[in-house]
N, C-alpha and C positions, 0 to 999 in steps of 0.2 A: 504494500499500500504506500503511495505517496501522499504525503500530506499538502494540503494545499489551502490558503487564506485570502481574504479578498479586502480591498481598500477602494474607496472613492466612487465618485457618481458621474466621471465625465463621460463624454460621448465617445471619446477615442479609448482604445484598450491597450494595456501594456503588459507582460509577464516580466517580472523581477527573478532573477537567479543570483542567489547568495554566495559568499564567498566559503571556503574549507573551515570546517571545525566549529561553522553557524549555523544558522537558520532563516528562514523566511523571516522570523520576529525582526533580523537585524535591518528590514527596511522601513520598519514602523515611522522612523522619523520622516525620511526621505518621502514616503505616501503620505504621511499626516500633510506634507506641504504642498502635496499635487492632488489633495482628494477632490478639490473642485474641479478639475480639469481632466482628470485621467480616472480610468476604472481600469485598477490595478489586481492582479493575481500573483501570488508567490508561492513557490513550492519549497519543500524541504527534500533536498537530495538524498538518496538513500543512504542510510547510515548516519545520517544528519537529523536534529530536532524531533520531530514527531514520526516522520517515516520510519519505517521497518527498515532493520539492519542490512547491510548490502551482503549478499550471501557468497561473495568472492568468486561469482561467476561471471567470465566475460572481462573484457576490458573496463576498468570503472569510470574512466572518461566517456566512454561510448554510454555505459548504462545511464550517466546523468543526462547525455544527449537525449536518449531515449524517454527519460521521465520528462524532459523538458517538451519534446513533441506530444508526449502524451496528454500535456497541460493546454495545447494549443487547439482552438476550434475554428478559428479563421486567423488571416493575418495580423499580426500585433506589431508595436513597438518592443524591443528587445532589450532588455536594462540588465544588464550583468555585471558583477563586481569579482575581480579576482578570479577565483576559479569559474565561477558563474560567467564572468566576463570572457572566458577560451570558450565554455560551452555555447554562448550566444554567439561568439565569431564562427565556432564551427558549424552551427545551425546556417549563419549567412553563406557560409559557402555550400553547405549541402542541401540545403532546404530553402533557397532565397524566396521562393512564392509565400511562406510563412512569415517573412520578415519585413514588415514598412520602414522602419527606421531600427538603427542600432546604436546603443549607447553601453561603451565599453568603459568602464572605472578601474583603473589598475588592472590591465588584464596580465596575467603571469604566463603569456605563451613565451616561454624564455627562448624557445627555437627561434623564434623572430628575429632575436639579437644574437643569433649566434657569429662569430667571427668579429663582433665589436669588442673593443677594449672592456666595456663595462659588464660583458660576459665573462670574461676571464676573472674579474676581479671577484664579480658574483659567486662563481663557481667555486674560488677558493675560500669566499667567505661561509659558505653553507657546508663544506666538507666536515667539520665537525657535526652536524647534524646527521649526515649521511653515516658516519660512524656509529654515531649513539643509535641511530635505528639498529645498523648492522647487530651492534651489541646487545639489543634489547634494553637499553637503558631509556625507556619511554618516558619517563619523568624528564630526565633532563634533554630527550629530543623536543618534548612540548615545551619545556621551557626557554629553548633557543628558538624554537618556531614563532612563538608570541612575542619573544624578545625583538625578533626581525620585523613580524608583520601585525603585531599587536596595536593596540589603541595608544601603546606608551607606558601604560601602568606596568607596575614591577611585579614579575612571579608572585611574590610573595605576598602583595596585597590585592591579588585576585581571590575572589571568595573560595573556599576549599571546595565547594561541588562545581563550580566552573573550571578549576585548576585539574579536578579528576576527569571532567568530561573532554578535556584536552588529551589526557594522557590516556584515555578509552579510546580515541578516536584517532589519535597520531599514526596508525597504520593506513589511514587513507592517504595520508599525503605520498608517499613513495609510491602507491597505487596509481597516481596522475601521471607519473614521472614518463612513461612511454609516450603518452601525447604530448607534455608540457615540455619536454626536453628534446624529445627524439622524434616529435611529430608523426607518430605512428598510423596518424589517419590523413597525413597529407594536407591538412588545413594551410600551413604556409609554403607549401609547393610552389613552385614558379606558376604563375598566371591564375592560382585560384584567389587570393586578396584583391588582384586587378580586376576581378572578373564581378565583385561586388558592387551592385549598382545602387543601392539604397544609401542615402545620407548616414554618415558616421559621426557620432560625437565621442571622442578619446578623452577620460577625464584622467588626473592625477593630482596628488597631493606633493606639494613642492619640498616635503620634507621626508618623501618615500625613499627607499632604496633606489640609487642611480639606475639599476636596472629596469626599473618600471619606464623611466623616461627615454632609456635607450630604446625599449620595445614599442613605445608609443611612437617615437621616432621613426621607428623602422616600419611600423605598418601605415601611418600616415603617409609615407613616401610612396606607399604601393597602393594606397586605396583612392579611387578615383573622385571620391566627394567626402574628405574628411575636415573635421575642425577640432582643434585641441584646446582644453580649458585647462589651466593649473590653478588648484585651490589653495590659496596662499596660508601657510601655518598649517597644512594638513598632511598627514602620513598616510600610511596604507589604507587604514580604516575608515576613510574618509566620509562614506555613507551613514557612519555613525556618530563620529567626531564633528562632522560639518554637515550633517543633515541639510539645513537651510540653503546653504551655498550649492550644493549638488543638486538639490530641487530647481534651485534659480536657474542652474546651468542646463539641466533638462528641461524646463518650461520654455526658455529661450530659443532652445535649439529645436524643439517641436511647435514651436509659435503658439503656446498654450496660453 
């Protein structure tokens, strides 16, 4: 079962796709600011939130793609953050008839930045995380992951239940490596990004890891109709920490 919730009452429809280790609840702030202008739905990816656990069958990124497709009954504005942004991008490549406009917030499609200096720096920075996962040190891995990609709160200051949920789900992160690092679905292969005809908004926080700026720059160079927005003072979790600014960027992009 894939859990879904809904917000808003606008004439235009949007599907919201969350980041790793989170749930559709992460969109409440953004959705609240857009409620007068958009009718929005958000899903919990398998293994997240109130959806059932992932059965570890198949490729996890493809499983998330299928969950998103299952939530679509008509073409919508597709809005994704982090992992959700990579699923949204994949849908725009594979199922363009379902996407009216695309909003990619901090997309972690690392394969798009391969060969750039920022990728080499990032690869070195995340090596300790990979070592912790390999050694089964899940709490250390979860702490390192949230230190890099979290809201900026220190690990020890997070509620105990939240810390435990990160530890319990940290195995979902390496499950996405085939898609995000190695592009096993060919999403960023030559010609695929260039074929996306819908308008695309790329959002990042100006305090995010440098790899995000590199990814958005690489995507913007290849997309026929791309707009970039940087949110001042924001990091990777910008839809949560700067919900109003993100909603304003989306609203302006969609002419709401």
